[in-house]
C-alpha positions in Angstrom: 36.3 16.3 62.2 35.7 19.7 60.4 36.8 19.7 56.8 38.9 22.9 56.4 40.0 22.1 52.6 36.7 21.7 51.0 33.9 24.2 51.2 30.2 23.2 51.9 28.1 21.9 49.1 26.2 24.4 47.2 22.4 23.8 47.7 19.8 24.9 45.2 17.9 27.9 46.4 14.3 27.3 47.3 12.0 30.4 47.0 9.4 30.7 49.8 5.7 31.4 49.2 4.2 34.8 48.6 4.3 36.8 51.9 1.3 36.4 54.1 -1.0 39.4 54.4 -4.4 40.3 55.5 -6.8 42.3 53.3 -9.5 44.4 54.6 -11.9 46.4 52.3 -13.5 49.6 53.9 -16.9 50.9 53.2 -15.4 53.8 51.2 -13.9 51.1 48.8 -10.2 51.3 49.9 -8.5 48.1 50.2 -5.9 47.6 52.9 -3.1 45.0 52.7 -1.5 44.3 56.1 1.8 42.4 56.4 2.3 41.8 60.1 5.8 40.7 60.5 9.3 41.8 62.1 10.4 42.2 65.6 10.9 46.0 65.8 8.1 48.3 67.0 8.0 50.2 63.7 5.4 50.5 60.8 5.3 51.7 57.4 2.0 52.9 55.9 1.7 53.6 52.2 -1.1 54.9 50.2 -0.9 54.6 46.4 -3.1 54.3 43.4 -3.6 55.0 39.6 -2.7 58.6 39.7 0.7 58.8 38.0 1.9 60.2 34.7 -0.3 58.1 32.6 -3.3 60.2 33.9 -2.0 63.6 33.8 -3.7 66.2 31.7 -0.3 67.9 30.9 3.3 67.0 31.4 4.6 67.1 34.8 1.4 67.5 36.7 1.3 63.9 38.1 4.7 64.3 39.9 4.0 68.0 41.0 0.7 66.8 42.5 2.4 64.2 44.6 5.2 66.5 45.8 2.7 69.3 46.7 0.4 67.2 48.7 2.9 66.3 51.4 3.8 70.0 51.9 0.7 70.8 54.0 -2.7 70.3 55.2 -5.4 72.4 56.7 -3.8 72.2 60.2 -0.2 72.8 59.4 2.0 74.4 56.8 5.1 72.9 55.1 7.5 74.1 57.7 5.2 73.0 60.7 4.8 69.6 59.2 8.6 69.1 58.6 9.1 69.9 62.3 6.4 67.7 63.5 7.7 64.6 61.6 11.1 65.4 62.8 10.0 65.7 66.4 8.4 62.2 66.2 11.2 60.7 64.4 9.0 59.9 61.3 9.8 59.9 57.7 7.1 61.1 55.0 7.8 60.7 51.2 5.8 61.1 48.2 6.4 59.2 44.8 4.9 59.4 41.2 5.9 57.3 38.3 4.5 56.3 34.9 1.6 54.7 36.5 1.3 55.1 40.2 1.5 57.9 42.8 1.2 58.0 46.5 2.6 58.6 49.8 4.3 56.8 52.4 4.8 57.3 56.3 7.4 55.4 58.4 7.3 55.7 62.1 7.4 54.3 65.5 4.4 52.3 66.8 4.3 54.2 70.0 3.8 57.6 68.1 1.2 56.2 65.6 -1.8 58.0 67.2 0.3 61.3 66.8 1.3 60.5 63.3 -1.2 58.8 61.2 -4.2 61.3 61.7 -2.0 64.1 60.7 -0.6 62.2 57.6 -4.2 61.1 56.5 -5.1 64.8 56.7 -2.8 65.6 53.8 -4.9 63.4 51.6 -8.2 64.8 53.1 -7.3 68.4 52.7 -4.0 69.3 51.3 -3.2 73.1 51.6 -1.5 73.2 47.9 0.3 76.7 48.8 1.4 78.8 45.9 4.8 79.3 47.5 5.4 75.5 47.6 4.3 75.3 44.0 6.8 78.0 43.0 9.5 76.1 44.8 8.9 72.8 43.1 8.3 74.4 39.7 12.0 75.9 40.0 13.4 72.6 41.5 12.2 70.3 38.9 12.6 72.7 36.0 16.4 73.3 37.0 17.0 69.6 37.6 15.6 68.6 34.2 17.7 71.3 32.7 20.8 69.8 34.2 19.8 66.2 33.2 19.3 67.2 29.7 23.1 67.6 29.1 23.6 63.9 30.1 24.1 61.6 27.0 22.3 58.8 28.8 19.2 60.8 29.7 18.8 62.1 26.2 19.2 58.6 24.8 16.6 57.1 27.1 14.1 60.0 26.2 14.6 59.5 22.4 14.4 55.7 22.8 11.0 55.9 24.5 9.8 58.4 22.0 10.7 56.3 19.1 9.2 53.0 20.3 5.9 54.4 21.7 5.4 57.6 19.9 5.5 61.2 21.1 1.7 61.4 21.8 1.7 58.1 24.0 1.7 58.3 27.8 5.1 56.5 27.9 6.6 58.1 24.9 6.3 61.9 25.4 8.9 63.8 27.1 8.4 66.4 29.7 10.4 69.7 29.1 11.7 72.2 31.8 9.3 74.7 30.8 6.3 72.5 31.2 6.9 72.7 35.1 6.7 76.5 35.0 3.3 76.3 33.2 1.6 74.2 36.1 -0.9 76.1 38.1 -2.5 75.5 41.5 -5.7 74.6 39.6 -4.1 72.0 37.6 -2.7 70.4 40.9 -6.0 70.7 42.5 -7.8 69.0 39.5 -5.5 66.3 39.3 -5.7 65.6 43.2 -9.6 65.6 43.0 -9.8 63.6 39.9 -7.4 60.8 40.6 -6.4 60.7 44.4 -9.2 58.8 46.1 -10.3 55.6 47.5 -11.9 54.3 44.3 -8.3 54.3 42.7 -6.1 53.9 45.8 -5.0 51.1 48.0 -3.1 50.9 51.1 -0.1 48.7 52.2 0.9 48.6 55.9 3.9 46.6 56.9 5.8 46.1 60.0 4.8 45.0 63.5 1.1 45.6 63.4 -0.8 45.5 66.6 -4.7 45.4 67.0 -4.7 49.0 68.3 -2.6 50.2 65.4 -4.8 48.3 62.8 -7.9 49.7 64.4 -6.5 53.3 64.3 -5.5 52.8 60.6 -8.9 51.5 59.6 -10.6 54.5 61.4 -8.5 57.1 59.9 -8.7 55.7 56.3 -12.5 55.9 56.7 -12.0 59.8 56.3 -10.3 59.4 52.9 -12.1 61.2 49.9 -13.3 59.4 46.7 -11.8 60.6 43.4 -14.0 62.2 40.8 -13.0 59.7 38.1 -13.3 56.1 38.7 -10.5 53.7 37.7 -11.3 51.6 34.7 -9.0 48.5 34.4 -6.4 49.0 31.7 -5.4 46.5 28.9 -2.1 46.2 27.0 -1.5 48.8 24.4 -1.2 47.5 20.9 2.4 47.3 19.6 2.7 49.8 16.8 5.8 49.6 14.5 7.4 52.9 13.7 10.4 53.8 11.5 13.3 51.9 12.9 16.1 53.7 11.3 19.0 54.3 13.5 19.2 57.7 15.2 22.3 59.6 16.0 22.2 62.7 18.1 25.3 64.9 18.5 26.1 66.4 21.8 29.2 68.3 23.4 30.1 65.2 25.4 33.3 64.0 23.3 34.4 61.3 25.6 31.6 58.8 25.7 28.4 57.9 23.6 25.2 56.5 25.2 23.6 53.6 23.4 20.1 52.3 23.6 19.0 49.3 21.7 15.5 47.7 22.2 12.0 47.3 21.3 8.5 46.9 22.7 7.9 43.4 23.9 5.3 41.0 25.4 3.4 41.4 28.7 4.2 39.6 32.0 1.1 37.5 31.5 2.3 36.2 28.3 3.2 32.5 28.2 6.8 33.3 27.0 7.5 36.2 29.4 9.3 34.2 32.1 11.5 32.5 29.7 12.4 36.0 28.1 13.0 37.4 31.4 15.6 34.6 32.2 17.1 35.0 28.7 17.6 38.9 29.2 19.2 38.2 32.6 21.7 35.7 30.9 22.3 38.4 28.2 22.8 41.5 30.6 21.0 41.3 33.8 24.1 41.0 36.4 27.6 41.9 36.6 29.0 38.7 35.0 26.5 38.7 32.2 27.6 38.0 28.5 27.4 41.6 27.6 29.5 42.6 30.5 32.2 39.9 29.9 32.5 40.8 26.2 32.3 44.5 26.0 33.7 45.5 29.5 36.1 42.7 30.5 37.4 41.3 27.2 37.3 44.2 24.8 37.2 47.3 27.3 34.7 49.1 25.2 32.5 50.3 28.1 32.5 50.6 31.9 28.9 49.5 32.3 26.3 47.6 30.1 23.2 46.0 30.9 20.1 44.4 29.5 16.7 44.9 31.0 13.0 44.6 30.6 11.1 47.6 31.7 7.4 46.8 33.0 4.7 49.3 33.1 1.0 48.7 33.4 -0.1 48.8 29.7 3.2 48.1 28.0 6.7 46.5 28.3 10.0 47.2 26.4 13.3 45.4 26.4 16.5 47.3 25.9 20.3 47.3 26.3 22.0 50.2 27.6 25.7 51.3 27.6 28.0 54.2 27.8 30.8 53.5 25.4 34.0 54.8 24.1 33.1 57.5 21.6 35.4 56.0 19.0 34.2 52.5 19.4 30.3 52.9 18.8 30.2 50.8 15.7 32.3 48.1 17.3 30.2 48.1 20.4 27.0 47.8 18.4 28.4 44.8 16.4 29.3 43.1 19.5 25.9 43.6 21.0 24.3 42.2 17.7 26.8 39.3 17.8 25.7 38.4 21.4 22.0 38.3 20.4 22.9 36.0 17.5 24.7 33.6 19.7 21.6 33.3 21.9 19.6 32.6 18.8 22.1 29.9 17.5 23.6 28.2 20.4 22.3 26.6 23.6 23.0 28.1 27.0 25.2 25.5 28.7 23.9 24.0 31.9 26.2 25.5 34.2 25.5 29.2 33.2 21.7 28.3 33.1 21.9 27.0 36.7 23.9 29.8 37.9 21.7 32.6 36.5 18.5 30.7 37.9 20.1 30.8 41.2 21.0 34.4 41.0 17.3 35.2 40.1 16.1 33.1 43.0 18.6 34.7 45.4 17.1 38.2 44.5 13.7 36.9 45.0 14.8 35.9 48.5 16.4 39.1 49.2 13.3 40.9 48.1 11.3 39.0 50.9 13.9 39.6 53.6 11.6 41.6 56.1 8.2 43.2 56.1 9.2 46.3 54.2 10.8 44.4 51.5 8.0 41.9 51.2 5.6 45.0 50.9 7.5 46.1 47.9 6.7 42.8 46.2 2.9 43.1 47.1 2.9 46.8 45.8 4.4 45.7 42.5 1.6 43.0 41.9 -1.0 45.6 42.9 0.4 48.1 40.8 0.4 45.8 37.6 -3.0 44.2 38.7 -1.3 40.8 38.7 -2.8 37.9 40.5 -0.8 37.0 43.5 -0.5 33.3 42.4 1.6 34.7 39.5 4.6 34.7 42.1 4.4 30.9 42.5 3.9 30.4 38.8 6.9 32.3 38.1 9.2 30.5 40.6 8.0 27.1 39.5 8.4 27.7 35.8 11.9 29.3 36.4 13.1 25.8 37.6 12.0 24.0 34.4 13.0 26.3 31.7 15.6 24.7 29.6 18.1 25.8 27.1 16.1 24.8 24.0 13.3 26.8 25.4 15.6 29.8 25.7 16.8 29.5 22.1 13.5 29.5 20.7 12.5 32.5 22.7 15.6 34.2 21.5 14.6 33.7 18.0 11.2 34.9 18.6 11.9 38.3 20.5 15.6 39.2 20.2 15.3 40.4 16.5 17.9 42.9 15.7 16.0 44.2 12.6 13.0 45.0 14.9 15.0 46.9 17.4 15.4 50.7 17.6 19.1 52.0 17.9 19.9 55.3 19.7 23.3 56.8 19.7 23.9 60.0 21.6 27.4 61.5 21.7 29.9 63.3 19.5 
C-alpha cells in the first residue's frame, strides 16, 4: 500500500564520473575534444584559447577582437553572415573573458556542411571592417559609461584594483575612452598573435556522427597558427597592498555596495576544496549564513553572497552585498561576526550534510546533457587542470569534516587581511 503520509527517504547524491570524451590532435597542433551524447540531431562547436584580456597589449583589445572576428570573413560581410546563420537556424557567438577568448557555433547536424566551413572561414580570414569597429567602439564605450554609475560595478572594479594592483592583468580597469582608441591594426595584431591552433582547442558536443567528425577534422586543418606560442602560466605571487578601507561617494543615496575579500589559494592547493565548501556555507546559496543573518533576520540587504573567483593565474574570495545606505557599519559588523563564528564553532552535521548535497546537486545539474558537460570540460581546459581533479574533488567533498572547516576558516578567513570597499552615499 502506498504511504501517502510520509515522504520517500532522502538518499545521498552520488556524482557520476567525468563526462566521456574523445580527444583528437590534428597535424597543426589543435586538440579537439568530442562529447558524443544526446538524442537530438544538433551540435555545438566551440573554438577557444589563450587570447583573452590577460594577453591584450592595451585595454579592451581582447574583447573587441573576439567581437569583430564574427562580423565577417572574406566571403561575406556582417549583414550577409547574419542572414546566412538565420537561414540555416544557426547561432554564432563570440566570447572573451580575463583569460580565454573564442567563438561558438550551434546548429542542426543536417546543415553542418553549410555551416562549419563558413564559420571556420571567420578564423582563417576575418574581414575586420572599419564600420564594424566603429559600431563596437561606440557600443562598448556607451555600455561601460552606463555601468559606471552603478555602485556595484564601481565597487568591484575598485576591489580588484586594490587586491591585484592597477598594473596587473586582473587589476587594471578599462575606461570608456579606451575602446575609442582601438584601431583596426590593434585588432589584426591581437588576432594574428594570439588566435591560432598553437594556443586554441576545440570542444564539440551533441550527437556527433562519423561524417560530422570527419568534416570538423577536415575544416580545422585550415586554421592558422598564432605568431606567439603559448607558455604555460603559473600562479601569480600574492602581494600584500595597503588594506585600509576605501569609501567612494556616489549619487546613489539609497544603497551602498560592499565588497570584502582577499587573494586566496589556487584550485590545486591541498586546502582549496575545504575552503570552497566553507565559502558555500558562508554565502554560496540562498539559505546561507550571510543570507539568513543580514537579509532574513536583520533586513539589512536584499542580496548578499560569498564566492571564490577563479582565474588562470590567481584566485580571490570575496563577499558582496548591496545594503541599506544607513546600515553599512552594522552590515560590516555582522559579516565580520559570521567569519568569527566559522573560526570558533564547528559547523553542525545537518548543515554540513545539506551543503554537501547542494554542491553535489549542482555538479549533477552541470552534467545534464552534452552541452552542459562540455562547459565542465571547457573549465578544466581553460584552467589547465587534470581531468582526474574532478574525481578528487567529489571524493574529498564527502570526507571533509567540521574540524577541518574550522581550521581552514582560521587559516584563510582573516578579517585583518581583507580589503573592504564601500561605494555609496
